N, C-alpha and C positions, 0 to 999 in steps of 0.2 A: 497574341491576338493578331489576326490578319490585318494588313493595311487596307484602309478604305480605298476602293478604286474609283474610277470615274462614275460608274453606276448610273443611277437615275438622275443624278445631277446634270449630266450632259443631255439626257433625254428631255429634261425639263426646260433647258434653255436652247438646245439646238434641234430638238425634234428627235426622230428615230435614228440614233447614231449606233452603228454596229459596235459591240464591245469586243475587245481583243481577246479576252479570256473566255468568251463563250461562243465565238463564231469560228468554226473550223477553217473558213477561208482566210482568216486573219492569223495565220501561223507565222512566227518570227523567221526571218532570214538572216544569214550572216552577211553583213555589209561592211565594206572597207571603211574604217574610221575616217580616212583621208577624203572619202567621197561625201562626207556629211558636214554641213555647215550649220552653225546656230542661226536661229531666226533673229533678225535685227530688232524685232518688236517683242522679243522675249521679255515678260514682265519682271523677271528676277534679274537684277543688275549686280548684286553682290554675292560672292561665293566665299564662304569661310575656308581659309587655307587649311586649318587643322581638320575640319570635316572632310575636305577633299582628300587629304593625305590618309585619313582613317579609312575612307571608302576605297581608295586605291589599294591599300593593304588588304582589305577584305576581298576585293576583286582578284588580286593576285592569288589569294588562298582558295577562293571558292568560285571565281568566275562571276559573270554578270547574271544575277539571279532573276532579274526582271527586264524584259526587252524595252528598249526605248521606242518612241513613236516618231515616225518621219513621214514626210510627203515628198513626192518627186519634184525636183527642181526643173526649171525650164531647160537647163543644160542636161542632155541625155546622160544617164549614168550617175547623176549627182542628186543629192537629197538635202532637204531642209528639216531641221529638228522641229518637232511639235512639242514633245515632252521628254524629259530625261537628260537635260544638259549636264547635270551633276555626274550622272553615270558615264556620259560620253567623255567629259573632261577627266574623270578619275580613271577611265579605261586607258586613256592616252598616257597618264602617269604610270599606270601599271604595265605599260609596254605592249598592250594588245594592238593587233593590226586590224582585227574585225570585231564587230559587236552585234549581238542579236537585236534585230529591229523589226517592228511591224510597220509595213508601208500602208498608209491610209490614203485612199483616193478622195481627198477633200480639197475644197477651194482655199485660197489663202486666208480669206476672212474667217471661215470656219476653223481653220487651223489655229489662228490667233486666239479664238474663243476657247478652244480646247486647251491651249497652253495656259491661258489665264486661269481657267477653272482647275486644271490639274495642279498648278502651283499653289493656289489658295487651299485646296483640299489637303495638300500634303504639308501645310503650315510651313512652307519654305520661304515665305515673304516677310519682310519687316513691315511695320504698320504703314509707312508711306507707299511702299511698293504695292501692298494690298489695296490701299485707297486708290492709287493710280490705276490699278487693274480694274476695279469696279467702275471708275470714271470712264475708262476706255470702253467698257462694255455698254455703258450708258450713252456716251457721245457717238461712238463709231458704229455700234450695232443696235442702238435703240432699245436696250434692255432696261426694264423697270427694276427698281430696287427689290421688289417682291420676287421677280423672276430670278434675279441674281441670288437672292437669299435661298430660294429653293434649290438652285443649281449647286451651290457650294456648301449647303448644309449649315448655313448660319441663320440667325434670327433677322427679321426685317429691320428691327431697330439697330442691330449691329452694323448692317450694311449702310443704313442711312447715316449713322454716326461716322463711319469710316469715310463716306463720301464728303462729309463736311470738312474733313481734314485737308482736302485738296485746295481749300480756300486760304490756307496759311501761306505766308510769304516764302519765297524760295529758300531764304537763309534759315528760317525756322524748320522747314521741311528737311533741310540738310542736317540740322541738329538731331532730328528724329532718326534719319537714315543712319547717322553715325552712332546712335545709341546714347547721345547726351541727354535726350529727352524721351520719356516714355509716352505711350499713347495717351495715358491719363493726363500727363502734362500738356500734350498737344491739344486735347479736347478743351482743357481749361483755358488755354491761351486764345481760343477762338473768341472768347468774350472780352479780350483786352482791346483797348483803343489803339495801342501800339504793340502788336504781338511780338515783334522783333526785340524791342527794348525790354519787354517783360521776359522774353525767353533768355536774353543775355543775363538778366538778373537771377533768374531761376538757376541757370548753369553756374554762374559765379558763386552764388550763396548756397548751392546744393539744396534748394527748396524741395519739399515734398509736394505731392499732388494737391493735398489739402491746403498747404501754405500757398501754392500757386493760385488756387481758387480764391483764397482770401486776398491775394495780391491784386487780382484783376477786378475785384468787386469795386464798384463805384460808390463813393461816400453818399449817404442819403441826402446831404445838403447840396449836392451837385446834380441831383436828379430832377429837381422841380417838384412842385406840389402834387401833381398827378401821379408821378412815379412813386413818390413817398407814400401816397395813399394806397397805391397798389401793393407796395411792399408790406405795409401794415395789415392790409386786408388778407394777404397771403399768409402772414404770420399768425393770424387769428382764425384761420380756417379750421374746422373741426377735423378730427382724425379720419372720419369716413370720407370726407371730400378729398383730403390729401391722398388717401389710399386709392380712391377711384381715379384721381389724376395720374398716379403712378401706374396703375393697371393700363390705362389708356395710352400712356407714353410707351410702355413696353409693347403693347399690341400694335400701335400705329407707327412707332418709330418717329414720333413728332412731339414737340413741346405742346402740352395741353394745359389750359387754364380754365378752371370752373369757378364761376362767380354766382353766388346766390343773392337775390335781391328781395327784400321784404320778407313777410311771414307766410306768403301764400305758396311758396315752393317755386316761384319763378326765378329765372336766372339766365345765364348764358354760358356756352362752351366755346372757347376760342382755340382754334388749331393754328399753330404757327409753322410755316414751311420755309425752307432755306433755298429751294430752287424749283424750277418749273416741273421737274420730274415728280417732286413730292406733291405739288399742286395737282398735277395730272392724276396722281394716285388717289388723292382726296376726291376729286371729281368722279373718278371711276367707281369708288366705293359708294358715294352718295347717289350718283345718277345712273350707275350701271354702264357708263361710257366715258371715254377720255375726252379731254378738251381738244 
């Protein structure tokens, strides 16, 4: 099966961007490896040594099968990587002096967006790197979760859930980066009063995601009368209401609570948001415009 390229994802988030594999003017050139430098804002921070060694062996045997993407540096004759840092690093290990590269005439900001999307689409990022990449697209380039989802080929709810991970304390994020905690653990820890203390217990005791969810649940007698009432109400909801809540959660990427009052069919739908981007998306859907 052919690897997914940048394709319509880039068009969705960046506009009409020429595609290297379909535009004759974007043919690869052989560029000296020493004249290429990695982008300091590259979203991927960790490179598996075994994977690099395997890729270097493949390059020694077959060469670089897919060109890297670069843009011109401010220094004449020098280039900055947009995408393909693993191939660039592995080519150095393989002893190559040049590498096939496509030079794209894009601004630095657009270059960063391409790098983010290319990395996410290739599933090269760990959960925290992916979350940080989405956050950068939101904070620096004003992209909404729905736009990011379309660009990278993920669901709206997936992007929203990943964005929530950026709220974790740095120490917990480091545990996720190191592979001590899974994305499921990280999502469960968001509900903890003290995510770091809970994370340390999870790692120490080797707790599963389900056990972590139970760990961070607050006892009913500590929640107050109103919260206990809500918990009881939620537990007694009929199957159709719970199914509708789940459908809305998956569609909107938000926590949804449906409460029915009385026998006349009246009730309320509560949408809970975690950040202003989500609130803006709600307003756009309801009013046809952003806040």
